[in-house]
C-alpha positions in Angstrom: 67.4 89.2 87.1 70.6 88.7 89.1 73.3 86.2 88.3 75.1 85.0 91.4 78.3 83.1 91.9 79.6 81.0 94.8 83.1 79.6 95.0 84.2 80.1 98.6 85.3 76.5 99.2 84.7 73.3 97.2 81.3 73.9 95.6 81.1 75.7 92.2 77.7 77.2 91.9 75.8 79.7 89.7 72.2 80.8 90.0 69.8 83.2 88.3 67.1 84.8 90.4 64.3 87.1 89.3 64.4 90.3 91.3 60.6 91.1 91.4 59.3 87.6 92.3 62.4 86.2 94.0 61.9 83.1 92.0 64.9 80.9 91.3 65.1 80.5 87.5 68.3 78.6 87.2 70.7 76.8 89.7 73.5 74.4 89.1 76.1 73.3 91.7 79.1 71.1 91.0 80.6 69.5 94.1 84.2 68.6 94.5 83.7 66.1 97.3 85.0 63.1 95.4 88.2 64.8 94.3 89.0 66.0 97.9 87.9 62.8 99.7 91.1 61.0 99.0 93.0 63.7 101.0 90.6 63.8 104.0 89.7 67.4 103.5 89.7 70.3 101.0 93.0 71.0 99.2 92.8 74.8 98.3 95.0 74.7 95.1 93.1 71.7 93.8 89.8 73.4 94.6 90.8 76.5 92.7 91.7 74.5 89.6 88.4 72.6 89.7 86.5 75.9 90.0 88.4 77.3 87.0 87.0 74.5 84.9 83.5 74.1 86.5 82.4 77.7 86.7 82.7 78.5 82.9 81.0 75.2 82.1 78.0 76.3 84.3 78.1 79.8 83.0 77.6 78.6 79.4 74.1 77.4 80.4 73.0 80.8 81.5 73.7 82.9 78.4 70.1 83.2 77.4 69.5 85.2 80.6 72.2 87.8 79.9 70.0 90.4 78.3 67.8 90.5 81.4 70.6 90.8 84.0 70.6 93.9 86.2 73.5 92.9 88.5 76.1 90.2 89.2 76.5 89.0 92.8 79.5 87.1 94.0 80.8 85.8 97.3 84.0 87.8 98.2 84.5 86.6 101.8 85.1 84.7 104.0 86.6 81.5 102.4 89.7 80.2 100.7 91.4 83.1 98.9 92.5 81.0 95.9 88.9 79.8 95.3 87.1 83.1 96.0 89.2 84.8 93.4 87.9 82.4 90.7 84.3 83.6 91.3 85.4 87.2 91.7 87.3 87.3 88.4 84.3 85.8 86.6 82.0 88.4 88.2 84.3 91.3 87.2 84.5 90.1 83.6 80.7 89.8 83.4 80.1 93.2 84.8 82.5 94.8 82.3 81.1 92.9 79.3 77.4 93.4 80.3 77.8 96.9 81.8 75.9 96.0 85.0 76.9 96.6 88.7 78.5 94.1 90.9 77.3 93.1 94.4 79.9 91.7 96.8 78.3 89.2 99.3 79.6 88.0 102.6 79.2 84.2 102.5 77.7 84.2 106.0 75.1 86.8 105.0 74.2 84.4 102.2 73.6 81.6 104.7 71.2 83.9 106.7 69.4 84.7 103.5 69.0 81.0 102.7 66.0 81.3 105.0 64.3 83.6 102.5 64.8 81.8 99.2 61.7 82.4 97.1 60.2 84.1 100.2 59.9 87.6 101.7 62.6 88.7 104.0 61.6 88.3 107.7 63.4 90.1 110.5 64.1 90.4 113.4 65.4 86.9 114.2 68.0 85.2 116.4 70.0 82.8 114.2 72.3 79.9 114.9 74.8 79.6 112.1 76.6 76.2 112.1 78.9 75.2 109.3 82.3 73.7 108.6 84.0 77.0 109.3 81.7 78.8 111.8 79.6 78.4 114.9 77.9 81.6 116.0 74.6 83.0 117.3 73.6 86.2 115.4 71.0 88.8 116.3 69.6 89.8 113.0 67.4 93.0 113.2 67.2 93.8 109.5 69.1 94.0 106.2 72.8 94.3 107.0 72.0 94.8 110.7 73.6 91.7 112.1 75.4 91.3 115.4 77.3 88.3 116.7 76.3 87.5 120.3 78.2 84.2 120.7 80.8 82.4 118.6 83.3 79.5 118.8 86.6 79.9 120.6 88.2 77.3 118.4 86.7 74.5 116.2 83.3 74.9 114.6 80.4 72.5 115.1 80.7 71.2 111.5 84.5 71.1 111.5 84.4 68.9 114.6 82.2 66.4 112.8 84.7 66.3 109.9 87.7 65.9 112.2 86.0 63.1 114.2 85.2 61.4 110.9 88.9 61.7 109.8 90.1 60.2 113.1 87.7 57.3 112.6 88.8 56.8 108.9 85.3 57.6 107.6 86.4 59.9 104.8 85.3 63.4 103.7 82.9 65.1 104.1 82.5 63.6 107.6 79.3 65.3 108.8 76.7 63.1 107.0 78.7 59.9 107.7 79.0 60.6 111.4 75.3 61.5 111.6 74.3 58.2 109.8 76.5 56.0 112.0 75.2 57.9 115.1 71.8 56.6 114.3 73.1 53.1 114.7 75.0 53.6 117.9 74.6 54.0 121.7 74.7 57.7 122.4 75.5 57.1 126.1 78.2 54.5 125.9 81.0 57.1 126.0 80.7 59.6 128.8 82.2 62.6 126.9 81.9 65.8 128.9 80.0 68.8 127.6 82.5 71.6 126.9 82.3 74.8 129.0 79.4 73.2 131.0 80.4 75.0 134.3 81.3 78.2 132.6 79.0 81.2 132.5 80.6 82.3 129.2 78.3 82.4 126.3 80.7 80.8 123.8 81.4 77.5 122.0 84.4 75.2 122.0 84.9 71.8 120.3 88.7 71.2 120.6 88.4 69.5 124.0 85.5 67.2 122.9 87.5 66.3 119.7 90.4 65.3 122.0 88.1 63.2 124.1 87.1 61.3 121.0 90.7 60.9 120.0 91.6 59.3 123.3 88.6 57.0 123.1 89.8 55.8 119.7 93.3 55.3 120.9 92.1 53.2 123.9 90.1 50.9 121.6 93.1 50.5 119.3 93.1 47.9 116.6 90.2 46.0 118.3 87.7 48.8 117.4 84.6 47.2 115.9 82.0 48.8 113.6 79.7 49.0 116.6 82.4 50.8 118.6 82.7 53.3 115.7 78.9 53.8 115.7 78.8 54.3 119.5 81.6 56.9 119.3 79.7 58.8 116.6 76.5 58.7 118.6 78.1 59.8 121.8 80.0 62.5 120.1 76.9 63.9 118.3 74.9 63.8 121.5 77.5 65.8 123.4 78.3 68.2 120.6 74.6 69.1 120.3 74.1 69.2 124.1 76.9 71.9 124.2 75.0 74.0 121.7 71.7 73.5 123.6 73.3 74.4 127.0 74.6 77.7 125.7 71.5 78.5 123.7 69.3 77.9 126.7 71.2 80.6 128.6 70.5 83.0 125.7 66.8 82.0 125.7 66.5 82.6 129.4 67.9 86.2 129.2 66.4 87.3 125.9 62.8 87.1 124.7 63.1 85.3 121.3 60.1 85.2 119.1 61.7 83.8 115.9 64.7 81.5 115.9 66.5 80.0 112.9 69.3 77.5 112.1 71.4 78.0 108.9 74.7 76.7 107.5 75.8 73.4 106.1 75.6 71.6 109.5 72.0 72.8 110.0 71.1 69.9 107.7 71.8 67.5 110.7 68.4 66.1 111.5 69.4 65.2 115.1 70.3 68.9 115.7 67.1 70.1 114.1 65.0 67.9 116.3 66.7 69.1 119.5 66.5 72.8 118.5 62.8 72.3 117.7 62.2 71.0 121.3 64.2 74.0 122.7 62.1 76.5 120.7 58.8 74.8 121.9 60.0 75.0 125.5 60.5 78.8 125.2 57.5 79.5 122.8 59.7 80.5 119.9 58.9 79.8 116.2 61.6 77.8 114.5 62.6 78.7 110.9 64.7 76.4 108.7 66.2 76.6 105.3 65.3 73.9 102.8 67.8 71.0 103.1 69.0 71.6 99.5 70.1 75.2 100.4 71.8 74.5 103.7 75.2 73.8 102.2 77.1 76.4 100.1 75.2 77.5 97.0 74.7 80.5 94.7 71.0 80.8 95.3 71.4 82.1 98.8 74.0 84.6 97.4 71.4 85.7 94.9 68.7 86.1 97.4 70.8 88.4 99.6 71.7 90.3 96.4 68.0 91.1 95.7 67.8 93.1 99.0 71.2 94.7 98.3 70.0 95.7 94.8 66.9 97.4 96.2 69.2 99.2 98.7 71.6 100.1 95.9 74.5 98.4 97.8 76.9 98.1 94.8 80.6 97.5 94.9 83.4 99.0 92.9 84.3 96.0 90.7 88.0 96.9 90.7 88.1 97.1 94.5 85.9 94.2 95.4 88.4 92.2 97.6 89.1 95.2 99.8 85.5 96.1 100.6 84.6 93.5 103.2 81.1 93.4 104.8 81.7 92.1 108.3 79.6 91.4 111.3 79.5 93.9 114.1 
């Protein structure tokens, strides 16, 4: 079995996965959303202190699996340095005490492998990764053979939802709240423009759209009603998604894509899923989705990547784990 640890941001998570069957035997995740919501976003130092308490509490529930562990997997990048170190230190201590190797996992690689939880690995695929920190299209040809073919020039898709929610006073995390209110609003009331619409550049940008929303909120002022808020959310979500679709369609037109996937925390957005499903149908591609419970940060996806890494003998020097990054090409 492999024990995996995830602490890249504000979710403390540990999982146990059986190597041979890929079956998830244990998974617990403790969210810090409530503690950070009062600040409108993640406070790194607070997140680190919460991880320091939550991770050992979860680990205590896994001791029965220790005799069967063949490796420890841990997220070592990208993320908040002060929270990543909490997971890394635990992984190092476990490796020393249990005399097993350590597998350092790029958090984004983990999101890709969320597609294969309790399933066989399936490559090649073209993958849209949308999260609070990243928006990118990845050409995935095989294990560790990932190439970024498009990425954001500024804000990410998920981050823009959180920032719009903050401007509207909707709290943190903003994505689910904006999506819910969007379902109650008029998506065409505000004529926000699609970013980079007249540019041939295959890239994403959300800073301009975020500013358009800010100006609309300022114009409404103190007279903004609940319906106004819902209409802003709906119009924003429509245009934010249209921007993705516009650039993805350019990729589909120039590349024969057989299998297409969406991963990352923001891939749980059902409006986005529905639009991507129609795009794939238009171009004859098969759409693959991670289960909703594994879209956000979790240790299960880290463990699933680690299974393939274990078979490939991709182990890391436990004392040098933070200086051995696995980056996209």
